[in-house]
C-alpha positions as CSV (number, residue, x, y, z in Angstrom):
1,M,0.0,0.0,0.0
2,K,1.3,3.4,-0.9
3,G,1.7,6.0,1.8
4,P,0.3,9.5,1.7
5,I,1.6,12.0,-0.8
6,R,3.6,14.8,0.9
7,F,3.7,18.0,-1.1
8,Y,3.6,21.8,-1.0
9,S,1.6,23.9,-3.3
10,V,2.3,27.4,-4.6
11,N,-1.2,29.0,-4.8
12,V,-1.8,32.4,-6.5
13,V,-5.0,34.4,-6.7
14,D,-5.5,37.5,-8.9
15,T,-7.2,40.1,-6.7
16,A,-8.8,41.8,-9.7
17,T,-10.6,38.7,-11.2
18,V,-10.2,36.0,-8.5
19,Q,-8.5,33.8,-11.1
20,C,-6.3,31.2,-9.4
21,G,-3.1,29.4,-10.3
22,L,-1.7,26.2,-8.7
23,Y,1.7,24.6,-8.7
24,P,2.1,21.4,-6.5
25,S,5.7,20.5,-5.6
26,S,7.5,17.9,-3.5
27,S,9.8,20.6,-2.2
28,K,9.6,24.2,-1.0
29,S,13.2,25.0,-1.7
30,G,14.3,28.4,-2.9
31,Q,14.4,27.0,-6.5
32,S,11.0,25.3,-6.6
33,I,9.2,28.5,-5.7
34,P,10.3,30.6,-8.7
35,E,9.8,27.6,-11.0
36,G,6.2,27.3,-9.6
37,I,5.5,31.0,-10.0
38,W,7.0,31.1,-13.5
39,A,4.7,28.2,-14.5
40,I,1.7,30.0,-13.1
41,W,2.6,33.3,-14.9
42,A,2.8,31.3,-18.1
43,R,-0.9,30.6,-17.7
44,M,-2.2,33.7,-16.0
45,G,0.2,36.4,-17.2
46,I,2.8,38.5,-15.3
47,P,1.4,40.9,-12.6
48,N,2.7,44.4,-11.7
49,H,2.6,43.6,-8.0
50,I,2.7,40.4,-5.9
51,Q,1.7,40.2,-2.2
52,I,3.3,37.4,-0.3
53,D,4.0,36.4,3.3
54,N,7.3,36.2,5.1
55,T,8.1,32.5,4.5
56,M,11.9,32.1,4.2
57,S,11.4,30.5,0.8
58,F,10.0,33.7,-0.5
59,F,12.6,36.2,0.7
60,G,15.8,34.2,0.6
61,S,18.2,33.7,3.5
62,P,18.3,35.5,6.9
63,T,22.1,35.0,6.7
64,H,22.3,37.3,3.7
65,P,19.3,39.7,4.1
66,R,20.4,42.0,1.3
67,G,21.2,39.2,-1.2
68,M,17.6,39.0,-2.6
69,G,16.4,35.4,-2.8
70,P,15.3,33.7,-6.1
71,L,11.7,34.9,-5.9
72,I,12.6,38.6,-5.3
73,R,15.2,38.4,-8.1
74,Q,12.6,36.8,-10.5
75,C,10.0,39.5,-9.7
76,L,12.4,42.5,-10.1
77,N,13.8,41.1,-13.3
78,H,10.2,41.1,-14.6
79,D,9.4,44.6,-13.4
80,I,7.2,43.3,-10.5
81,Q,7.1,44.9,-7.1
82,P,6.9,42.3,-4.3
83,W,5.0,43.3,-1.1
84,F,5.6,41.4,2.1
85,I,2.7,41.5,4.6
86,P,3.2,42.3,8.3
87,M,4.8,39.5,10.4
88,S,2.4,37.0,11.9
89,E,-0.7,38.6,10.4
90,P,-2.0,36.0,7.9
91,W,-5.4,37.8,7.6
92,R,-3.6,40.4,5.5
93,N,-3.7,37.7,2.8
94,G,-7.4,37.2,3.3
95,M,-8.2,36.4,-0.4
96,I,-5.6,33.7,-0.7
97,E,-6.5,32.3,2.8
98,N,-10.1,32.0,1.7
99,F,-9.1,30.4,-1.5
100,N,-6.9,27.9,0.4
101,Y,-9.9,26.9,2.5
102,R,-12.0,26.2,-0.6
103,Y,-9.0,24.4,-2.1
104,Q,-8.8,22.2,1.0
105,Q,-12.5,21.5,1.2
106,I,-13.4,21.1,-2.5
107,F,-10.2,19.6,-3.9
108,L,-7.9,18.0,-1.4
109,G,-10.8,16.8,0.8
110,K,-12.6,15.1,-2.0
111,V,-10.2,14.1,-4.8
112,F,-8.3,10.8,-4.4
113,M,-4.8,10.8,-5.8
114,T,-2.0,8.2,-5.6
115,S,1.0,9.8,-7.3
116,Q,2.8,13.1,-7.8
117,E,1.9,13.0,-11.5
118,E,-1.8,12.5,-10.7
119,L,-1.6,15.4,-8.2
120,K,-0.2,17.7,-10.8
121,S,-2.8,16.8,-13.5
122,K,-5.8,17.0,-11.2
123,S,-4.5,20.3,-9.7
124,L,-4.5,21.8,-13.2
125,M,-8.0,20.4,-13.8
126,F,-9.2,22.0,-10.5
127,E,-7.5,25.3,-11.5
128,Q,-9.2,25.3,-14.9
129,R,-12.6,24.4,-13.5
130,H,-12.3,27.1,-10.8
131,N,-11.4,29.8,-13.4
132,R,-14.1,28.8,-15.9
133,R,-17.1,27.9,-13.6
134,Y,-16.7,29.2,-10.0
135,R,-18.7,32.4,-9.6
136,H,-17.5,35.1,-7.3
137,S,-19.6,38.0,-5.8
138,K,-16.4,40.2,-5.9
139,V,-16.6,40.2,-9.7
140,G,-20.4,40.5,-10.0
141,G,-21.1,36.8,-9.9
142,K,-19.0,36.0,-12.9
143,P,-16.4,33.2,-13.2
144,P,-12.8,34.5,-13.2
145,L,-12.2,34.1,-16.9
146,K,-15.3,36.0,-17.8
147,A,-14.4,38.7,-15.4
148,L,-11.0,38.9,-17.1
149,A,-12.6,39.1,-20.5
150,T,-14.6,42.2,-19.5
151,T,-11.5,44.1,-18.4
152,N,-9.8,44.3,-21.9
153,V,-6.5,44.1,-20.1
154,K,-3.5,43.1,-22.3
155,L,-1.6,40.5,-20.5
156,R,2.2,39.9,-20.7
157,F,3.7,36.5,-20.4
158,P,7.3,35.2,-19.7
159,Q,9.5,34.2,-22.6
160,Q,11.0,30.8,-22.7
161,D,14.5,32.1,-22.3
162,Q,13.5,33.6,-19.0
163,D,12.8,30.3,-17.3
164,P,14.0,30.5,-13.7
165,R,15.9,27.2,-14.0
166,H,18.5,29.3,-15.6
167,Q,20.7,31.4,-13.2
168,L,18.8,34.3,-11.9
169,E,20.9,37.5,-12.2
170,K,20.9,39.9,-9.4
171,P,18.7,42.9,-10.4
172,E,20.2,46.3,-10.7
173,I,16.9,48.2,-10.5
174,G,13.5,47.7,-8.9
175,R,11.7,48.0,-5.6
176,Y,10.3,45.7,-3.0
177,H,8.3,46.5,0.1
178,L,7.8,45.3,3.6
179,I,4.8,46.3,5.7
180,R,5.8,46.2,9.4
181,F,4.3,47.1,12.8
182,I,6.6,49.1,15.0
183,C,6.6,48.0,18.6
184,R,7.6,50.0,21.7
185,N,11.2,49.1,21.1
186,L,11.2,51.3,18.0
187,K,12.9,48.6,15.9
188,L,12.2,47.8,12.3
189,S,13.1,44.3,11.2
190,I,13.9,43.8,7.5
191,F,14.5,40.0,7.1
192,L,16.1,39.9,10.6
193,E,18.3,43.0,9.9
194,I,17.3,45.6,12.6
195,F,17.0,49.3,12.1
196,S,16.0,52.0,14.6
197,V,13.0,54.3,13.7
198,P,11.8,57.7,15.1
199,P,9.6,57.7,18.2
200,E,6.6,59.0,16.4
201,L,6.3,55.6,14.6
202,M,5.7,53.7,17.8
203,L,2.6,51.4,17.5
204,E,2.2,52.3,13.8
205,Y,2.4,50.4,10.6
206,V,5.1,51.5,8.2
207,V,6.1,50.6,4.6
208,A,9.8,49.9,4.2
209,T,10.8,50.2,0.6
210,I,14.1,48.8,-0.7
211,D,15.2,50.7,-3.8
212,V,17.8,48.4,-5.6
213,K,19.1,51.1,-7.9
214,E,19.6,53.6,-5.2
215,E,20.9,51.0,-2.8
216,K,18.8,52.3,0.1
């Protein structure tokens, strides 16, 4: 008898149309994340901004906080601005959290799979069914693909030679952002690198922007 399938899934939701993208993987290594995101962009198009949580796989290594991990590099190389939500506040990603609940209930809780290959094929089928049929009140009761069609937005897609399995060059321009809550100690943590902030920011949320070109 085969044991359970252990996997991780990169899940993306477009906040404008509620279109979803899925990429199941046996690993959550720094390399598997950009590969998954690249595969989803190939189907959904490349966004202008991407909102993500503070999982180490997303930002890189705390040992080298200024090194920019693979996902940050991939985003900046495609003129995308990553936004990292406040620490320990998953509700800031409410749309993807709601989607993950439906994904668990409707897909993982009901679809029987016995292999990684079957997991990948049925994940894609669920993605397509969701985008073609699932109606959302946020977009006037339309399925995501119909909502997309009404926007007349021209999508851009990654080119084959931009596949992240190639070495990701360190970007020379671009910005990425971290939303952080400033506690009474007046310290701002940027991927475990600590900065002092003015007293007037105590108990406030701030946006810390890293400008790669200006190196500040």
